C-alpha positions as CSV (number, residue, x, y, z in Angstrom):
1,M,-0.5,-0.1,-0.1
2,E,2.9,2.4,0.9
3,S,4.3,2.1,-2.2
4,Q,0.8,2.7,-4.1
5,I,0.5,5.9,-1.9
6,T,4.1,7.2,-2.9
7,S,2.8,6.7,-6.5
8,R,-0.1,8.4,-6.5
9,I,1.6,11.7,-4.7
10,A,4.3,11.6,-7.7
11,A,1.4,11.9,-10.2
12,L,-0.3,14.5,-8.3
13,R,2.8,16.4,-8.3
14,H,2.9,15.9,-12.2
15,F,-0.4,17.6,-12.4
16,M,0.9,20.4,-10.1
17,R,3.8,20.8,-12.8
18,D,1.6,21.2,-15.1
19,H,-0.3,23.6,-13.9
20,R,2.4,25.6,-11.9
21,L,1.4,25.0,-8.5
22,A,3.5,24.6,-5.5
23,A,1.0,22.8,-3.5
24,F,-2.5,21.1,-3.5
25,I,-5.1,20.8,-0.5
26,V,-6.8,17.6,-0.8
27,P,-10.1,18.0,1.9
28,S,-12.0,15.1,2.7
29,T,-15.1,16.8,2.0
30,D,-17.4,16.2,-1.0
31,P,-19.3,19.2,-3.1
32,H,-22.3,19.1,-0.5
33,S,-19.5,19.7,2.3
34,G,-20.5,16.3,4.0
35,E,-19.0,14.7,6.8
36,Y,-19.3,11.3,5.3
37,V,-18.9,11.5,1.7
38,P,-19.6,9.1,-1.6
39,E,-17.0,7.0,-2.1
40,H,-16.6,9.1,-5.7
41,W,-15.1,12.0,-3.9
42,E,-13.0,9.8,-1.2
43,A,-9.8,11.4,-2.7
44,R,-7.8,12.7,0.3
45,K,-8.5,8.6,1.7
46,W,-7.0,7.7,-1.9
47,I,-4.4,9.7,-2.1
48,S,-3.0,9.2,1.7
49,G,-4.4,5.6,2.5
50,F,-5.8,7.1,5.7
51,T,-9.0,6.2,6.2
52,G,-10.7,8.3,9.3
53,S,-13.8,10.5,8.3
54,A,-11.5,14.0,8.9
55,G,-8.8,15.2,7.8
56,T,-7.2,17.3,4.9
57,V,-3.7,16.3,2.9
58,V,-1.1,18.9,1.9
59,I,1.1,17.9,-0.9
60,T,3.5,20.4,-1.9
61,T,6.8,19.3,-4.7
62,E,8.5,17.9,-2.0
63,Q,6.9,17.3,0.8
64,A,3.7,16.2,2.1
65,G,1.0,16.4,5.6
66,L,-2.3,15.5,6.9
67,W,-4.0,17.2,9.5
68,T,-6.4,15.3,11.5
69,D,-8.0,15.8,15.1
70,S,-7.3,13.7,18.2
71,R,-9.8,11.0,17.1
72,Y,-7.7,10.1,14.4
73,F,-4.0,10.4,16.0
74,L,-3.2,6.8,16.7
75,Q,-5.1,5.9,13.3
76,A,-3.4,8.3,11.0
77,A,0.0,7.3,12.8
78,E,-0.1,4.0,12.1
79,Q,-1.3,4.3,8.3
80,L,0.9,6.9,7.3
81,T,4.0,4.6,8.1
82,D,6.6,4.7,5.1
83,T,4.3,7.3,2.9
84,G,6.3,9.9,3.1
85,I,3.1,12.1,4.6
86,T,3.6,13.5,8.1
87,L,0.9,13.5,10.4
88,F,0.0,17.2,12.2
89,K,-1.6,16.7,15.2
90,E,-4.6,19.7,15.0
91,R,-5.4,21.6,17.9
92,L,-2.2,20.8,19.6
93,P,0.1,24.4,20.8
94,D,2.9,22.6,18.8
95,T,1.0,21.9,15.7
96,P,1.2,24.6,12.8
97,S,-1.5,25.3,10.8
98,I,-1.9,24.8,7.3
99,T,-1.2,28.1,6.0
100,E,1.7,28.5,8.8
101,W,3.1,24.8,7.2
102,L,2.8,26.3,3.9
103,G,4.7,29.5,4.7
104,S,7.4,27.8,6.0
105,V,8.3,25.4,3.4
106,L,7.1,27.3,0.0
107,Q,8.5,30.5,-1.6
108,P,7.2,33.9,-1.7
109,G,4.7,34.2,-4.9
110,D,3.9,30.3,-5.0
111,K,0.6,29.1,-6.1
112,V,-1.8,26.6,-4.2
113,G,-4.4,25.0,-5.9
114,I,-7.6,23.8,-4.3
115,D,-11.0,22.2,-6.1
116,G,-13.4,24.6,-6.3
117,W,-16.0,21.8,-5.9
118,V,-15.4,20.3,-2.5
119,N,-13.9,23.4,-1.0
120,S,-16.5,25.6,0.4
121,W,-16.3,29.6,-0.4
122,Q,-16.0,30.8,3.1
123,S,-13.2,28.2,3.6
124,A,-11.6,29.5,0.4
125,C,-11.5,33.4,1.1
126,E,-10.2,32.4,4.6
127,L,-7.5,30.2,3.0
128,R,-6.6,33.1,0.8
129,N,-6.5,35.6,2.8
130,E,-4.1,33.7,5.4
131,L,-1.9,32.6,2.2
132,E,-1.4,36.2,1.0
133,Q,0.0,37.1,4.6
134,K,2.5,34.5,3.8
135,S,2.8,36.0,0.4
136,L,1.4,33.0,-1.4
137,R,-1.7,32.5,-4.1
138,L,-4.6,30.4,-4.0
139,T,-5.6,29.0,-7.4
140,F,-8.6,27.2,-8.4
141,A,-7.5,24.2,-10.2
142,P,-9.4,21.6,-12.7
143,D,-10.3,18.2,-10.3
144,P,-6.9,16.4,-10.8
145,F,-8.4,13.0,-9.7
146,K,-10.9,12.9,-12.6
147,D,-8.0,11.6,-14.7
148,L,-5.2,10.3,-12.1
149,W,-7.8,8.3,-10.3
150,T,-8.2,5.4,-12.9
151,D,-10.7,3.2,-11.3
152,R,-12.4,6.1,-9.4
153,P,-15.9,4.9,-8.2
154,A,-18.8,6.7,-10.5
155,L,-21.7,8.9,-9.1
156,P,-24.2,6.5,-7.2
157,T,-26.8,5.4,-9.2
158,D,-28.6,3.4,-6.3
159,A,-32.4,4.2,-6.1
160,V,-34.3,7.0,-4.0
161,F,-37.2,5.7,-2.2
162,I,-40.0,7.4,-0.2
163,H,-39.8,8.3,4.0
164,E,-43.5,7.4,4.5
165,L,-45.3,10.1,6.4
166,K,-46.1,7.7,9.5
167,F,-42.9,8.2,10.1
168,A,-42.2,11.5,8.9
169,G,-45.0,13.2,10.6
170,E,-45.4,16.5,7.8
171,T,-45.6,16.2,4.3
172,C,-42.8,17.7,2.0
173,L,-45.1,20.5,0.9
174,S,-45.2,21.7,4.4
175,K,-41.4,21.9,5.2
176,I,-40.9,23.5,1.8
177,S,-43.8,26.1,2.2
178,K,-41.8,26.5,5.7
179,I,-38.1,26.9,4.1
180,L,-39.5,29.4,2.0
181,D,-41.3,31.3,4.6
182,T,-37.7,31.9,6.4
183,T,-36.0,32.7,3.0
184,H,-38.6,35.1,2.3
185,Q,-37.7,36.6,5.3
186,N,-34.2,37.1,5.1
187,G,-34.9,39.2,1.6
188,C,-34.4,36.1,-1.0
189,S,-36.9,35.3,-3.4
190,G,-35.3,31.6,-3.5
191,I,-32.7,29.2,-1.5
192,L,-30.1,26.2,-2.5
193,I,-30.2,23.6,-0.3
194,S,-27.0,21.3,-0.6
195,A,-27.0,19.4,2.2
196,L,-27.4,15.9,1.6
197,D,-29.4,15.1,4.9
198,E,-31.5,18.4,4.3
199,I,-32.7,17.2,0.9
200,A,-33.9,14.1,1.9
201,W,-35.3,15.2,5.3
202,T,-37.5,18.2,3.3
203,L,-38.5,15.9,0.4
204,N,-39.8,13.0,2.2
205,L,-36.8,10.7,0.5
206,R,-33.9,8.3,1.4
207,G,-30.9,6.8,-0.6
208,T,-28.5,5.0,0.1
209,D,-25.6,7.1,-1.8
210,V,-23.3,7.7,1.7
211,H,-22.2,4.4,3.6
212,C,-24.6,4.1,6.8
213,N,-26.5,7.4,5.8
214,P,-29.8,7.0,4.4
215,V,-29.1,9.8,2.1
216,F,-28.9,10.9,-1.9
217,V,-26.5,12.8,-4.5
218,S,-28.7,16.0,-5.2
219,Y,-29.2,19.6,-5.0
220,L,-32.6,21.2,-4.3
221,L,-33.5,24.5,-5.3
222,L,-36.6,26.1,-4.4
223,T,-38.2,29.7,-5.2
224,E,-41.3,31.3,-5.0
225,E,-42.4,30.0,-8.7
226,S,-40.7,26.2,-8.7
227,Y,-39.5,23.8,-6.4
228,T,-35.9,21.1,-8.5
229,L,-34.0,18.3,-7.9
230,Y,-31.2,18.1,-9.3
231,I,-30.0,14.4,-9.3
232,L,-28.8,11.5,-11.9
233,E,-32.6,10.4,-13.3
234,E,-31.6,7.0,-13.2
235,K,-31.9,6.9,-9.5
236,L,-35.4,7.5,-9.9
237,S,-38.2,5.0,-10.2
238,D,-41.5,5.3,-11.9
239,E,-42.8,5.8,-8.5
240,I,-40.6,8.2,-7.1
241,K,-41.0,10.5,-10.4
242,D,-44.9,9.9,-9.8
243,Y,-44.5,11.1,-6.1
244,L,-41.9,14.4,-7.2
245,K,-44.8,15.4,-9.9
246,E,-47.6,15.2,-7.3
247,N,-45.5,17.5,-5.3
248,G,-44.7,19.9,-8.0
249,I,-41.4,19.1,-8.1
250,E,-39.2,19.3,-11.5
251,V,-36.2,16.9,-11.9
252,R,-33.4,18.2,-13.7
253,P,-30.4,16.8,-14.5
254,Y,-27.2,17.0,-11.4
255,Q,-24.4,18.5,-13.3
256,Q,-27.2,21.0,-14.8
257,I,-27.2,23.1,-11.4
258,E,-24.2,25.2,-12.2
259,E,-25.5,26.0,-15.7
260,D,-29.0,26.7,-14.4
261,L,-27.8,29.1,-11.2
262,K,-25.4,30.7,-13.9
263,N,-28.9,32.2,-15.5
264,M,-30.6,32.8,-12.3
265,E,-31.5,36.6,-12.0
266,S,-33.1,37.1,-8.7
267,S,-32.0,36.8,-5.0
268,V,-30.7,33.5,-3.9
269,Q,-29.9,32.3,-0.2
270,L,-26.7,29.6,-0.1
271,P,-25.7,28.0,3.2
272,P,-22.3,29.3,4.6
273,N,-20.6,26.1,3.6
274,I,-21.8,26.0,0.1
275,N,-18.8,25.0,-2.5
276,A,-17.0,27.8,-3.9
277,A,-17.9,26.4,-7.5
278,I,-21.6,27.0,-6.7
279,Y,-20.8,30.4,-5.4
280,Q,-19.3,31.6,-8.3
281,A,-22.2,30.3,-10.5
282,A,-24.5,31.7,-8.4
283,C,-22.9,35.4,-8.3
284,A,-22.6,35.4,-12.1
285,R,-26.2,37.3,-12.3
286,A,-28.1,36.8,-8.9
287,E,-27.8,38.3,-6.1
288,V,-26.6,36.0,-3.3
289,K,-27.2,35.9,0.3
290,L,-24.8,33.1,2.7
291,L,-27.1,32.5,5.4
292,P,-27.6,28.8,7.3
293,S,-30.2,26.8,6.1
294,P,-33.8,27.1,7.6
295,A,-33.9,23.2,7.4
296,L,-30.8,23.0,9.6
297,F,-32.8,24.2,12.4
298,L,-36.4,22.5,11.3
299,K,-35.0,19.2,11.1
300,S,-33.1,19.2,14.4
301,V,-36.5,19.4,16.4
302,K,-38.5,16.7,16.0
303,N,-42.2,16.5,15.3
304,E,-44.4,14.2,17.8
305,T,-44.5,11.4,15.1
306,E,-40.8,11.5,15.0
307,I,-40.4,11.6,18.8
308,E,-42.8,8.5,19.3
309,G,-40.6,6.8,16.3
310,F,-37.6,7.4,18.4
311,H,-38.9,5.8,21.1
312,R,-39.9,2.9,19.7
313,A,-37.0,2.4,17.6
314,M,-35.1,2.7,20.8
315,E,-37.0,-0.5,22.2
316,R,-36.1,-2.3,19.3
317,D,-32.2,-1.2,19.6
318,G,-32.4,-1.9,23.2
319,I,-33.7,-5.3,23.0
320,A,-31.0,-6.1,20.6
321,M,-28.3,-4.7,23.1
322,V,-29.8,-6.8,26.1
323,K,-29.3,-10.3,23.8
324,F,-25.8,-9.0,22.7
325,L,-24.8,-8.1,26.3
326,R,-26.4,-11.1,27.8
327,W,-24.2,-13.5,25.1
328,L,-21.1,-11.3,25.5
329,K,-19.7,-12.1,28.3
330,E,-20.2,-15.9,28.6
331,A,-19.2,-16.1,24.7
332,V,-15.8,-15.0,25.5
333,R,-15.3,-17.0,29.0
334,T,-15.8,-20.1,26.2
335,G,-13.2,-18.1,23.5
336,N,-13.1,-17.7,19.9
337,E,-14.5,-14.0,20.0
338,T,-12.9,-11.1,18.8
339,E,-13.6,-7.7,17.9
340,I,-14.7,-8.5,14.5
341,S,-16.4,-11.6,15.6
342,V,-18.5,-9.4,18.7
343,D,-19.3,-6.8,15.6
344,K,-21.2,-9.2,13.9
345,K,-23.0,-10.6,16.1
346,L,-24.4,-7.1,17.4
347,Y,-25.3,-6.7,13.9
348,E,-27.4,-9.7,13.4
349,L,-29.3,-9.0,16.5
350,R,-30.2,-5.6,15.2
351,A,-30.7,-7.1,11.7
352,E,-33.6,-9.4,13.5
353,Q,-35.5,-6.1,14.8
354,A,-38.4,-5.0,12.3
355,L,-38.0,-1.9,10.3
356,F,-34.4,-2.2,10.1
357,H,-31.8,-0.6,7.3
358,G,-28.3,-1.5,8.1
359,I,-26.4,0.1,11.1
360,S,-25.4,4.1,11.3
361,F,-21.9,3.6,11.4
362,D,-19.0,1.6,11.5
363,T,-18.9,0.0,15.3
364,I,-16.1,1.0,17.5
365,A,-15.4,-2.5,19.1
366,G,-12.0,-1.4,21.1
367,Y,-10.8,-4.5,23.5
368,K,-8.4,-3.4,26.0
369,A,-5.7,-0.7,24.1
370,H,-7.2,-0.8,21.1
371,A,-10.4,1.2,22.6
372,A,-8.0,4.1,23.6
373,I,-7.9,5.1,19.6
374,V,-11.1,7.1,19.9
375,H,-12.6,6.0,16.1
376,Y,-10.8,2.5,16.2
377,E,-12.5,0.1,13.6
378,A,-11.4,-3.0,13.8
379,T,-9.8,-5.1,10.7
380,P,-8.5,-8.6,10.0
381,E,-4.9,-7.1,10.6
382,T,-5.9,-5.5,13.8
383,D,-8.4,-8.1,15.5
384,I,-7.4,-9.5,18.3
385,A,-9.2,-11.6,20.6
386,L,-11.2,-11.2,23.7
387,K,-10.5,-12.5,27.1
388,P,-12.3,-12.6,30.5
389,E,-10.0,-9.5,31.7
390,G,-10.1,-6.0,30.9
391,M,-12.7,-4.0,29.2
392,L,-14.4,-3.7,26.0
393,L,-15.7,-0.2,24.3
394,L,-18.7,-0.8,21.8
395,D,-19.9,2.6,20.3
396,S,-22.7,1.4,17.4
397,G,-26.0,2.6,16.6
398,A,-28.4,1.3,13.6
399,Q,-30.6,2.8,11.0
400,Y,-34.0,2.1,11.5
401,S,-37.2,3.5,9.5
402,D,-38.6,5.4,12.7
403,G,-35.0,6.3,14.3
404,T,-31.6,6.5,14.3
405,T,-29.8,4.6,17.4
406,D,-26.3,5.5,19.3
407,I,-25.1,4.2,22.1
408,T,-21.6,3.6,23.6
409,R,-21.3,1.0,26.6
410,T,-17.8,0.0,27.9
411,I,-18.1,-3.6,29.2
412,V,-16.1,-5.6,31.6
413,L,-15.1,-8.8,30.6
414,G,-13.2,-10.0,33.8
415,T,-10.6,-8.6,36.2
416,V,-9.9,-4.9,35.6
417,T,-7.5,-2.7,37.5
418,E,-8.1,-0.1,40.0
419,E,-6.8,2.4,37.2
420,E,-9.8,1.2,35.1
421,K,-12.2,1.1,38.0
422,T,-11.5,5.0,38.8
423,D,-11.2,6.1,35.1
424,Y,-14.7,4.3,34.5
425,T,-16.5,5.7,37.9
426,L,-15.1,9.3,36.4
427,V,-16.6,8.9,33.0
428,L,-20.1,7.4,34.4
429,K,-20.0,10.4,37.3
430,G,-19.4,13.1,33.6
431,F,-22.0,11.1,31.8
432,L,-24.7,11.6,34.6
433,Q,-24.1,14.9,35.8
434,L,-25.0,16.1,32.1
435,S,-27.8,13.5,32.3
436,N,-29.3,15.0,35.5
437,A,-28.6,18.5,33.8
438,Q,-31.8,21.6,34.1
439,F,-30.8,24.1,32.5
440,P,-32.7,27.9,31.2
441,Q,-34.2,28.5,27.9
442,G,-31.1,30.4,25.9
443,T,-28.3,27.6,26.9
444,C,-26.2,26.5,24.7
445,G,-24.2,23.1,24.4
446,T,-21.2,25.0,25.5
447,Q,-22.4,26.1,28.4
448,L,-23.1,22.6,29.5
449,D,-20.1,20.7,28.0
450,A,-18.0,21.7,31.1
451,L,-20.8,19.2,33.2
452,A,-19.2,16.2,31.9
453,R,-15.6,16.9,32.3
454,L,-15.5,18.4,35.7
455,P,-15.4,15.2,37.3
456,M,-12.2,14.2,35.0
457,W,-10.9,17.4,35.2
458,K,-10.6,17.4,39.0
459,S,-7.8,14.4,38.4
460,G,-6.4,16.2,35.8
461,I,-8.1,14.3,32.9
462,N,-9.5,15.8,29.6
463,Y,-10.7,14.2,26.4
464,L,-10.5,16.0,23.3
465,H,-13.8,15.5,21.7
466,G,-17.2,16.5,21.8
467,T,-19.2,15.3,24.8
468,G,-22.1,15.4,22.5
469,H,-23.9,15.8,18.8
470,G,-27.6,15.6,17.5
471,V,-29.0,12.6,16.2
472,G,-31.2,12.2,12.5
473,C,-34.6,10.6,12.8
474,F,-33.5,8.0,10.1
475,L,-30.9,10.4,9.1
476,N,-27.0,11.0,9.9
477,V,-26.0,9.7,13.4
478,H,-24.2,13.3,13.6
479,E,-26.8,16.1,13.2
480,G,-26.5,20.1,13.9
481,P,-26.6,22.4,14.4
482,H,-26.4,22.1,18.5
483,Q,-23.7,20.5,20.4
484,F,-22.0,19.8,23.6
485,R,-18.6,21.2,22.6
486,M,-15.7,22.8,24.6
487,N,-15.2,25.2,21.6
488,H,-18.1,27.7,21.4
489,M,-20.9,26.4,19.9
490,P,-23.6,28.8,19.4
491,A,-26.8,26.8,18.6
492,L,-29.3,27.0,21.3
493,L,-31.0,23.6,22.6
494,V,-34.5,23.9,22.6
495,P,-37.3,20.5,23.3
496,G,-37.7,18.0,20.4
497,M,-33.7,18.2,20.0
498,T,-32.1,15.1,20.3
499,V,-28.8,15.0,22.0
500,T,-25.7,12.4,22.5
501,V,-24.0,12.5,26.1
502,E,-20.8,10.8,25.8
503,P,-17.7,11.8,27.9
504,G,-14.7,9.5,27.6
505,I,-11.3,8.9,28.9
506,Y,-8.6,7.4,26.9
507,K,-5.1,6.0,28.0
508,S,-2.5,5.2,25.4
509,D,-1.7,1.9,25.3
510,R,-3.5,1.1,28.2
511,H,-7.4,1.4,27.8
512,G,-10.1,3.5,27.0
513,V,-13.7,4.4,28.6
514,R,-16.6,5.9,27.0
515,T,-20.4,5.7,28.0
516,E,-23.0,7.4,25.8
517,N,-27.0,7.3,25.3
518,T,-29.0,9.0,23.1
519,M,-31.4,11.9,24.7
520,L,-34.1,14.2,23.9
521,I,-34.7,17.6,25.4
522,I,-37.9,18.1,27.3
523,P,-39.3,20.9,29.2
524,A,-38.4,20.6,32.6
525,Q,-40.8,23.1,35.0
526,E,-41.6,27.0,34.3
527,T,-40.6,29.3,37.8
528,E,-40.8,33.3,37.5
529,F,-37.2,33.0,35.9
530,G,-38.5,31.7,32.7
531,S,-39.0,28.0,30.9
532,Y,-36.1,25.3,32.2
533,Y,-35.8,22.4,30.2
534,K,-34.3,18.8,30.8
535,L,-32.8,15.5,29.2
536,E,-34.6,12.7,28.7
537,P,-33.1,9.4,28.0
538,L,-34.0,7.6,24.4
539,T,-31.5,5.2,24.7
540,L,-32.2,2.2,26.5
541,C,-29.7,-0.6,27.7
542,P,-28.1,-1.3,31.0
543,I,-24.7,0.6,31.9
544,D,-22.5,-2.2,33.4
545,K,-22.3,-1.8,37.2
546,E,-19.4,-4.2,37.7
547,A,-16.4,-1.4,37.8
548,I,-17.9,1.4,39.6
549,L,-16.4,2.5,42.5
550,V,-19.6,3.2,44.4
551,E,-18.1,5.7,46.8
552,L,-17.3,7.8,44.4
553,L,-20.9,8.7,43.2
554,T,-23.0,11.2,44.9
555,D,-26.5,10.6,46.1
556,E,-27.7,12.4,43.5
557,E,-25.9,10.5,40.7
558,L,-26.7,7.7,42.2
559,D,-30.2,8.2,42.2
560,W,-30.5,8.9,38.4
561,F,-28.6,5.6,37.9
562,N,-30.9,3.5,39.4
563,Q,-34.0,5.3,38.1
564,Y,-32.6,5.2,34.6
565,H,-32.5,1.1,34.8
566,E,-36.0,0.9,36.5
567,T,-36.9,2.5,33.3
568,V,-34.8,0.3,31.3
569,Y,-36.3,-3.1,33.1
570,Q,-40.1,-1.6,32.8
571,R,-39.9,-0.5,29.0
572,L,-38.0,-3.8,27.6
573,S,-38.8,-6.5,30.1
574,P,-42.2,-7.3,28.7
575,K,-40.7,-8.0,24.9
576,L,-38.3,-10.6,26.4
577,N,-38.3,-14.2,27.2
578,E,-38.0,-15.5,30.8
579,E,-34.3,-15.9,30.8
580,E,-33.3,-12.4,29.1
581,R,-36.1,-10.7,32.0
582,Q,-33.9,-12.6,34.2
583,W,-30.5,-11.4,33.0
584,L,-31.9,-7.8,32.3
585,A,-33.4,-7.6,36.2
586,E,-29.9,-8.2,37.4
587,A,-28.5,-5.7,35.5
588,T,-30.5,-3.0,36.4
589,S,-30.8,-4.1,39.7
590,P,-29.8,-1.0,42.3
591,L,-26.9,-0.2,43.2
592,K,-26.3,0.3,46.3
593,R,-23.3,1.5,48.8
């Protein structure tokens, strides 16, 4: 693989010489600014061999670097070995930014190339300004991978399908009306929606173009006069064509979007992360405003039908998890289980559940030291056997027609050290503190993030990933605009939003711990000081009690923990057989001092 990577980099450098570029930047994104992208746009993965979901590769005529975040430090270090690509760890004090590094290795006047289709206009402008401060120039170049990537996957042609109203809870025309109302308030006569999950949500359609995310490649242009979906027509069955026609939605070829925008003369709203090529096309004649898509917020607040669906999906997912956990420890004791085999077992149990549509992300099954790799994914080369000792971190989720699940449990497989018990309990304390939060209207996720970290901070421990994210309804498992993060996230938390709570501790070459539930924001109380909200658990699954140092828990934390387990038992036990109920009764029995 290393020789393939060096050969690919050499080919890109030949392209750079032909276009007089001193450097070329390869991001992880696609024309729709997606976190996870169709294989057609996985150029960063192809050029570097690094398979993480986030990262940017920069190639110069002599050097190469990959910038990625803390989730992938260990993974990237392994995958970049002998490729000639240097790992730059983002957000660490000694790590230079991409422009700082380019300023140190290039000459004044050198040109840095990017592909305008996979870089947002906003980020391109910021990059241009930073490069100019280093006496470097930004250039929009053709897509080099169109020719270099000879076996490049084609644009996906898989069929689109309807997300039924009994699951969606609102018609697509109602959603379009709300989107256009906000668009008009913003002084625009039309809006282009480019985020794939927003298009899927708006139209009550789903697809399979992105691994684990039920979306389809397209653009949606909404104006006062017309609604137009830009998509490969071979993706549309007669049923879908009829559905679109009934709702007044015209279909145009996917590649036609650039030309149509160039001919658009009215005012149009584009999202801030719109790609540079689309932005420049829209600016040809139209007045352009960069504003967040109304669909982003509308989608994040679940309606009553979606909330009911989440509860049903979580029950079925909880049943699969209970069956799995009951099986796991005994299976490990008898031998022959590995990280990959338990992943397959859990998939099989979920697949038995009604309305199952696959997993919502690649399962993280990290045993012992592998659990310290935040986004570890076992491969045949890294897969290891599970033994009746230490802990297994299992982060997984599923897609159901009525909801998307995301859950992490760290499971004790046998003897654990005092350090492991302490870290497990500190993570649990952070999880319990945030899960039990009550907060006033107007609160954002950053204001609550410290609740999950404080028990660890007091022990001089921290984690570098976010504490929580929104979850789509049979959509992307990562959904904005709200999050729990240390860095400022201004989106307010409002009732109807789903959000995960997932603090963790990761100690390289030793162990990793994370506990995660998906929660629903609901009203808590009204007082003379205003409205207050709280978090209601959607996830239904026992939390392993074996490694808990009960003396470290406060009475409030212990009460919440026991009440949650009581709820898990009450909700799941009627759907289990007698042996499974007995196991669950023990797993959820009250934790005592």
